[in-house]
N, C-alpha and C positions, 0 to 999 in steps of 0.2 A: 248560528241562529240562537243557540242557548246563551252565548256570550252577550249578544245584543239585548236579549230579554233581561239578563242579569244586570247589565249596565243601566238599562232603563229603570228597573226596579230600584237600583241603588240611587240613581239620580232623583227619582221621585221621593225616595226616603229622605235624602239630604235636603231637598227643596221643602218638603212638608215639615221637616224638623226645624229648619231655619224660619219658616213662616210662622210656626206655632209658638216661637219664643217671643216674649214681650219686647226684647231688644234683639231683633234678628241678626244673627252673625253666621258666617260660614264655618262649619265644623273644621277643626284642626286636622288637616290631611297633608301628607307629603306628596308633592307632584313633581314629575321630571319635565323640564322644559325641552324644547327641540334642540337646544344647545347642549343638553346633557346635565344641566345644573338641577339640583333638587331645591325646591322652595316649599315652604309650609304656608297653607292658606291663612293661618293665624296672623301672618305678617301683613295681610292685605288690609288697607284702610280705604273705605269706599268714598269718603268725603261727599256723601249724598248721591253718588253714582251707583250703578249696578254692575255686577260681574256676571258674565255668562261663561260657565265652564262646560265645555262640550267634549265628550269622549268619542273619538273617531279613529278610523283607520284609512290609510291611503288606498287600500284595495276595495273599499266599500263605496259603491256608486252613490247610494243615498247620503252617505257621510260627506262625500265631496260636494254634492249638490247643496247640502245644508251649509257647508262652509262658504260656498259661493254666495248663497243667499245672505248669510250673516255679514259677509264682506260688503255686499251691496247696501245693506241696511245701515251699516256703520259709517259708510262714506258720506 
């Protein structure tokens, strides 16, 4: 439960920081893909589109439901 709260606070901080900037950008963060590769968010270029970064776990039922909903919306 503490981990979820911490991740939620972190996500809110990152989003509010990006929105508060005159030229909103994603902060530079290293992320690991499902394939095990490390990528940095500074390499993203949105070309007018948006990015959704969701932190989740396979054992988390609400997380799995969220991923299913996101998949439905993006189709």
